Every structure is written in structure tokens, then in C-alpha cells.
C-alpha positions as CSV (number, residue, x, y, z in Angstrom):
1,X,2.4,-52.1,25.9
2,X,6.0,-52.5,25.7
3,X,8.3,-55.4,26.4
4,X,11.6,-54.0,27.7
5,X,14.2,-56.5,26.5
6,X,17.6,-56.8,27.7
7,X,21.1,-55.6,27.3
8,X,23.0,-58.4,26.0
9,X,19.2,-59.5,24.3
10,X,20.5,-60.5,20.3
11,X,18.6,-59.6,16.8
12,X,17.3,-63.8,16.8
13,X,15.3,-63.8,20.4
14,X,13.6,-59.6,19.3
15,X,12.7,-61.7,15.9
16,X,11.1,-63.7,17.7
17,X,8.9,-62.0,19.8
18,X,7.9,-59.7,17.3
19,X,6.9,-63.2,14.5
20,X,4.8,-64.5,18.3
21,X,3.3,-60.8,18.4
22,X,2.1,-60.3,14.5
23,X,0.5,-64.2,14.9
24,X,-1.1,-63.1,17.6
25,X,-3.0,-60.5,15.4
26,X,-0.6,-57.3,16.7
27,X,1.5,-55.0,15.9
28,X,4.9,-54.9,16.7
29,X,7.4,-51.8,16.3
30,X,11.0,-52.0,18.3
31,X,12.3,-49.0,19.6
32,X,17.2,-49.1,20.2
33,X,18.3,-46.1,22.4
34,X,21.4,-46.1,24.0
35,X,20.3,-47.4,27.4
36,X,17.9,-50.2,26.2
37,X,15.4,-51.8,23.2
38,X,11.8,-51.7,24.1
39,X,9.9,-53.5,21.2
40,X,6.0,-51.5,21.4
41,X,3.0,-54.1,20.9
42,X,0.0,-52.3,19.2
43,X,-3.6,-52.9,20.0
44,X,-5.8,-54.7,22.3
45,X,-2.9,-56.5,24.4
46,X,-5.8,-57.9,26.8
47,X,-6.1,-61.1,24.8
48,X,-2.3,-61.6,24.9
49,X,-0.3,-64.4,28.0
50,X,1.4,-62.0,29.5
51,X,2.9,-64.5,31.1
52,X,4.2,-66.1,28.2
53,X,6.1,-63.4,27.1
54,X,7.8,-62.9,30.3
55,X,9.2,-66.3,29.2
56,X,11.0,-65.4,26.0
57,X,14.7,-65.8,25.7
58,X,16.0,-61.9,26.2
59,X,13.1,-60.1,28.1
60,X,14.1,-57.9,31.2
61,X,10.2,-57.0,31.7
62,X,6.9,-55.6,30.3
63,X,5.2,-52.3,31.0
64,X,1.7,-51.0,30.1
65,X,1.2,-47.4,28.1
66,X,-2.0,-46.3,29.4
67,X,-2.1,-43.0,27.4
68,X,-4.1,-43.9,24.2
69,X,-1.0,-42.3,22.1
70,X,1.9,-45.0,22.4
71,X,4.7,-45.1,19.3
72,X,4.8,-41.2,20.1
73,X,4.9,-41.8,23.7
74,X,8.5,-40.9,25.2
75,X,7.4,-44.5,27.6
76,X,8.1,-46.5,24.4
77,X,11.0,-44.2,23.0
78,X,12.7,-42.7,25.3
79,X,15.4,-40.6,23.8
80,X,14.3,-37.8,21.5
81,X,13.7,-38.3,17.9
82,X,16.1,-36.2,16.1
83,X,16.8,-36.7,11.5
84,X,17.8,-34.9,9.2
85,X,16.3,-33.0,6.8
86,X,18.4,-31.8,3.7
87,X,21.6,-31.8,5.7
88,X,19.0,-30.0,9.0
89,X,19.4,-32.0,12.2
90,X,15.5,-31.6,13.2
91,X,15.5,-31.8,17.0
92,X,19.0,-32.5,18.2
93,X,20.9,-29.7,20.1
94,X,21.0,-26.2,17.7
95,X,17.8,-24.5,17.6
96,X,16.4,-24.1,13.6
97,X,15.3,-21.7,12.4
98,X,12.3,-21.8,9.5
99,X,11.6,-18.6,7.3
100,X,10.0,-17.4,4.5
101,X,6.8,-15.7,3.6
102,X,3.2,-16.8,3.7
103,X,2.3,-17.6,0.6
104,X,4.9,-17.8,-2.4
105,X,4.1,-14.9,-4.9
106,X,6.4,-15.4,-7.4
107,X,9.8,-16.8,-7.9
108,X,12.0,-13.2,-7.4
109,X,10.4,-12.8,-4.5
110,X,10.8,-16.3,-2.9
111,X,14.5,-15.8,-4.0
112,X,14.7,-13.0,-2.4
113,X,13.1,-13.8,0.8
114,X,15.6,-17.2,0.7
115,X,19.0,-15.1,0.5
116,X,18.6,-12.9,3.2
117,X,16.7,-15.6,5.7
118,X,20.0,-18.0,5.1
119,X,22.4,-15.2,5.6
120,X,21.2,-14.5,8.6
121,X,21.3,-18.1,9.8
122,X,17.6,-19.9,8.6
123,X,17.5,-23.7,8.0
124,X,14.5,-23.9,6.1
125,X,12.5,-22.5,3.9
126,X,8.7,-21.7,4.0
127,X,6.4,-20.8,2.1
128,X,2.6,-22.1,0.8
129,X,2.2,-23.4,-2.9
130,X,-1.3,-24.1,-1.8
131,X,-3.1,-21.6,1.0
132,X,-6.1,-23.1,2.7
133,X,-7.7,-19.8,3.9
134,X,-11.1,-18.8,6.3
135,X,-12.7,-16.9,3.1
136,X,-12.9,-18.0,-0.7
137,X,-12.3,-14.5,-1.9
138,X,-8.7,-14.4,-0.3
139,X,-5.7,-15.5,-2.3
140,X,-5.3,-19.2,-2.5
141,X,-1.9,-20.0,-3.6
142,X,-0.2,-20.8,-7.2
143,X,-0.7,-24.3,-6.6
144,X,1.9,-26.6,-8.4
145,X,3.6,-22.8,-9.9
146,X,4.6,-22.1,-6.3
147,X,6.0,-26.1,-6.0
148,X,8.1,-24.9,-8.9
149,X,8.8,-22.3,-7.6
150,X,10.1,-23.5,-4.4
151,X,12.5,-26.4,-6.4
152,X,13.9,-23.1,-8.0
153,X,14.4,-21.3,-5.3
154,X,16.2,-24.6,-3.4
155,X,18.0,-25.3,-6.2
156,X,19.7,-21.4,-5.9
157,X,20.3,-21.5,-2.0
158,X,20.2,-24.7,-1.0
159,X,17.9,-24.4,1.7
160,X,15.3,-27.8,2.4
161,X,11.3,-26.8,1.3
162,X,9.1,-27.2,3.9
163,X,5.3,-26.4,2.0
164,X,1.9,-27.4,3.4
165,X,-0.3,-30.0,1.8
166,X,-4.0,-30.0,1.8
167,X,-5.1,-33.0,0.5
168,X,-4.9,-36.5,0.6
169,X,-4.2,-36.9,-3.6
170,X,-2.1,-33.7,-3.2
171,X,0.2,-35.3,-0.8
172,X,2.4,-37.3,-4.1
173,X,2.6,-34.3,-6.1
174,X,3.4,-32.0,-3.1
175,X,6.4,-35.1,-2.1
176,X,7.6,-34.1,-5.1
177,X,8.4,-30.3,-4.5
178,X,9.1,-30.4,-0.9
179,X,11.4,-31.9,1.6
180,X,8.7,-31.9,4.4
181,X,5.0,-31.6,4.0
182,X,3.3,-29.5,6.5
183,X,-0.3,-30.6,7.9
184,X,-1.9,-27.3,8.6
185,X,-4.1,-26.2,11.7
186,X,-6.8,-27.1,9.9
187,X,-6.5,-30.2,8.8
188,X,-4.8,-32.1,12.3
189,X,-7.6,-34.3,12.0
190,X,-8.1,-35.1,8.6
191,X,-7.4,-38.9,9.5
192,X,-7.1,-39.3,5.5
193,X,-5.3,-36.6,4.8
194,X,-2.5,-37.9,7.7
195,X,-3.1,-41.6,6.2
196,X,-2.0,-40.3,3.5
197,X,1.5,-37.9,4.8
198,X,2.5,-41.1,6.5
199,X,2.4,-43.4,3.6
200,X,4.7,-40.9,2.0
201,X,7.4,-41.7,4.3
202,X,8.9,-38.2,3.5
203,X,8.9,-35.5,6.8
204,X,6.5,-34.2,8.5
205,X,5.4,-30.9,10.3
206,X,1.5,-31.6,12.0
207,X,0.6,-27.8,13.4
208,X,-1.7,-27.9,16.4
209,X,-5.5,-27.7,15.7
210,X,-6.7,-24.4,17.0
211,X,-9.1,-26.3,19.5
212,X,-7.4,-29.1,19.8
213,X,-5.5,-30.9,23.3
214,X,-2.4,-32.0,23.0
215,X,-4.0,-36.1,23.4
216,X,-5.6,-35.4,20.4
217,X,-2.3,-33.9,18.8
218,X,-0.6,-36.8,19.6
219,X,-2.9,-38.9,18.8
220,X,-3.1,-37.6,15.0
221,X,0.7,-37.8,14.9
222,X,0.2,-41.2,16.1
223,X,-1.7,-42.0,12.6
224,X,1.2,-40.9,10.7
225,X,4.0,-42.7,12.7
226,X,1.5,-45.8,12.2
227,X,2.9,-46.0,8.8
228,X,6.8,-46.5,9.9
229,X,7.2,-42.7,9.4
230,X,8.8,-41.3,12.6
231,X,9.7,-38.7,10.8
232,X,7.1,-35.4,12.7
233,X,7.4,-32.3,13.8
234,X,4.4,-30.8,16.1
235,X,3.9,-27.3,15.8
236,X,2.4,-25.1,18.1
237,X,0.7,-22.3,16.5
238,X,-1.5,-20.9,19.2
239,X,-4.9,-22.3,20.3
240,X,-8.7,-19.8,20.0
241,X,-9.8,-18.4,23.2
242,X,-11.8,-15.5,23.9
243,X,-8.7,-13.2,23.9
244,X,-9.0,-10.6,20.5
245,X,-5.4,-8.5,21.0
246,X,-3.8,-11.4,19.2
247,X,-4.9,-13.3,16.2
248,X,-4.6,-17.5,18.5
249,X,-3.3,-17.5,22.0
250,X,-0.3,-19.1,22.7
251,X,0.2,-22.3,24.8
252,X,3.5,-21.9,25.6
253,X,3.3,-24.9,28.2
254,X,2.0,-26.8,25.7
255,X,6.0,-26.9,25.2
256,X,7.7,-28.9,28.1
257,X,4.8,-30.9,28.5
258,X,4.8,-32.1,24.9
259,X,9.0,-32.7,25.5
260,X,7.3,-35.0,28.3
261,X,4.9,-37.0,26.5
262,X,7.2,-37.8,23.7
263,X,10.4,-38.3,21.7
264,X,9.3,-35.8,19.1
265,X,10.9,-33.0,18.1
266,X,8.3,-29.3,19.2
267,X,8.8,-26.6,17.2
268,X,6.9,-23.1,17.6
269,X,5.0,-20.4,14.8
270,X,5.2,-17.1,17.0
271,X,3.7,-16.0,13.6
272,X,-0.1,-17.2,13.3
273,X,0.0,-17.5,17.5
274,X,0.3,-14.0,17.6
275,X,-0.7,-12.3,14.3
276,X,2.2,-9.1,15.2
277,X,5.0,-8.9,13.8
278,X,6.2,-7.2,16.4
279,X,5.0,-10.0,18.8
280,X,6.9,-12.4,17.1
281,X,10.5,-11.5,18.4
282,X,9.4,-11.6,22.2
283,X,7.3,-15.1,22.1
284,X,10.4,-16.7,20.1
285,X,12.6,-16.5,22.3
286,X,10.1,-17.5,25.1
287,X,9.7,-20.3,22.8
288,X,13.6,-21.3,23.0
289,X,13.4,-20.8,26.9
290,X,10.9,-23.0,27.3
291,X,12.4,-26.2,25.1
292,X,11.5,-25.6,22.1
293,X,13.3,-27.7,18.7
294,X,13.1,-24.5,16.9
295,X,10.9,-21.6,15.2
296,X,8.6,-21.2,12.2
297,X,9.3,-17.9,10.8
298,X,7.3,-15.4,8.8
299,X,9.5,-13.2,7.1
300,X,8.5,-11.2,3.6
301,X,10.8,-8.6,1.1
302,X,7.3,-5.4,1.7
303,X,5.1,-7.1,4.4
304,X,2.7,-3.8,3.4
305,X,2.4,-5.6,0.3
306,X,2.3,-9.0,0.4
307,X,-0.9,-11.4,-0.4
308,X,-1.1,-13.1,2.8
309,X,-0.5,-12.4,6.4
310,X,2.0,-9.3,5.7
311,X,0.8,-8.1,9.5
312,X,2.9,-10.9,10.9
313,X,5.7,-10.7,8.6
314,X,9.0,-9.7,10.0
315,X,10.9,-7.7,7.4
316,X,14.3,-9.3,6.6
317,X,16.3,-6.7,9.0
318,X,13.4,-7.4,11.7
319,X,14.7,-10.9,11.0
320,X,18.0,-10.4,11.1
321,X,17.3,-9.1,14.8
322,X,15.8,-11.1,16.6
323,X,18.6,-14.0,15.3
324,X,21.1,-12.0,17.3
325,X,19.0,-11.9,20.2
326,X,18.1,-14.9,20.3
327,X,21.8,-17.0,20.6
328,X,22.4,-15.6,23.9
329,X,18.8,-17.3,24.5
330,X,20.0,-20.7,23.2
331,X,22.5,-20.9,24.8
332,X,21.6,-20.3,28.3
333,X,19.7,-23.1,27.2
334,X,22.4,-25.1,26.8
335,X,21.7,-24.9,22.3
336,X,22.8,-23.7,19.6
337,X,21.3,-21.5,16.9
């Protein structure tokens, strides 16, 4: 349930309502927008006296939220959520480009990639220090050494860093190096990890699971939001279907659907969705046209020698061409690149 406050409602009036909600054993969250302020009640509201709530000073009306995700729901927070990551606005007018290799392999590899993608307009650097792989014999990442490399490259280039965290006990370590914590598709419903990244109060990129519904994705985000961490990016990266010509099947409809359902920023990972570098650019263009707030692109200076996912990684010159072609698409839908 949300309580819609009158436009002239005072802070003391809202504080009284929040205090009463907590006395009733429920959680209260305030969302202040340009047009209205609402108070969300999280919990079983059946025992609450709705008549009493309506009599509080400053209350305009009450609206039930029937969907199971409450804090992520656009009804609770009508305006788009926009937050800052290292000087980059996530969820704003500008379509954000996050680029870099699948895995951190060396300082030279990361620095070369970071410099090239920044020159072509990328605003955030990606790179995996811990790599969850299907095969135990595949490259698993450099671990903390990889995190140190990412931190050094950030100092050299000024690009904020996003990297994956795989276990709750590693959240503190990864948070000390990274600007954005990535929760990968395989961990989307690792609830202990979701609690941990929520408590960390760091921006989180939450990737959709390979066989997860929209509701499951939004409920996963709810775990993070419940800890008072509103800095959540939803990332569509393709789902598993019967199709074998691509690595996954990008659910392009997920973008406008999520924009209707939630206020959280929505990004797309065309690299993991397709698994083929020749498909990354056209799928990126489709994602931006559909309303994505950003794209996550794998770029490697020598994809043929990459230790992870070389076949879906763009070469720097291919990334430069893609960024050039994305610009008019973004402008056509009223965005900037």
C-alpha cells in the first residue's frame, strides 16, 4: 500500500505517519517526487486500520499495490530513479556506455582497453576479477589482483569501475575497489548475496537470470532496495531458449516492459545476449531504440587471444564504429549518447 500525501503536507505530518506505521510493526519508505510525496508501507497491511490512516493530517488518499514488488514498483516511485556513479548519471537523459573486457588479464590489457573505449565515449569500465564459469577448467579470474588492476586503471583514466561479486563474504573486498557491484545472471536469486550488496550501500548492477521472469528479476531487486539502497541497475542479458544460433535470446520487449513496471534504470548486455561480435552493434541499436538507459559491451584489444568470451568481444575499432552509429539512434528517441 502507498499513502499519497497532499502537496502541502509537512515533514512533521509525514513523520507522524511513519512513526505510527513502525509502531504497527511495518516498514515505511518515503518517496518524494516533483508532483507528489508517497509513503510506502511494506508488510502485511491487512491488520492496519485504513480508516485511521485516512484521518491523519496531510493524507490525500491510499492506493493498494497489488504486485509483489513494492519498492521497485513505479506506482510507489513514479519518477525515474537517477543516481551518480563516479560523476556519471545513471538513468538520466544520456545513454550510458559501459565497456571493457570480460576478464581482467593484465594491467597493460586493461589500460589499453580503458583508454580506447574512453576515447570513443564510454563512461564506465567493466572487467571481471572473479569469473563464474560453466567449466571448472576455464579461466576463473585474477581475484584480488584483478581488483587492484581495475583500481589502478581507474586512477589512470578516471573511468568508474563495475565488476562482479560472487559471494556475500567478498562484498566488502570488492566494494573497496569497485564503484558498481555486479550481481551476475547465475547469482540473481542468491538471496544471501542480494542482502549483502544491499547492506553495502554501493550501486548494484543486477543481471537477469537465464531462466528468470520479469517478476523474479524485480523481486530480486526488492531484496537490495529493502536495505535502503536505491542504486540498482537492472540488466537484460538474454534468456535461455531453444535457439542455438545465439548464446542466449535477447528479450527486447523486457526493456519497455521494465520501464513501465519500475522506476529503476534498465540496461542491456548485447555481448552476452548474442555471443557473437557481429551481432553486438545491431542489437545495441535495437536496445537504445527500445528505451534502454545504457549498454554493456565487451571490448578486448585482441579478442582472438582473450582468456574469456573472445568471440563476443568487439575490437576497439569496432567499438568506435558502433558508438558512432548509436548516436543518431539515441537522438531519434530523445536521448544523448
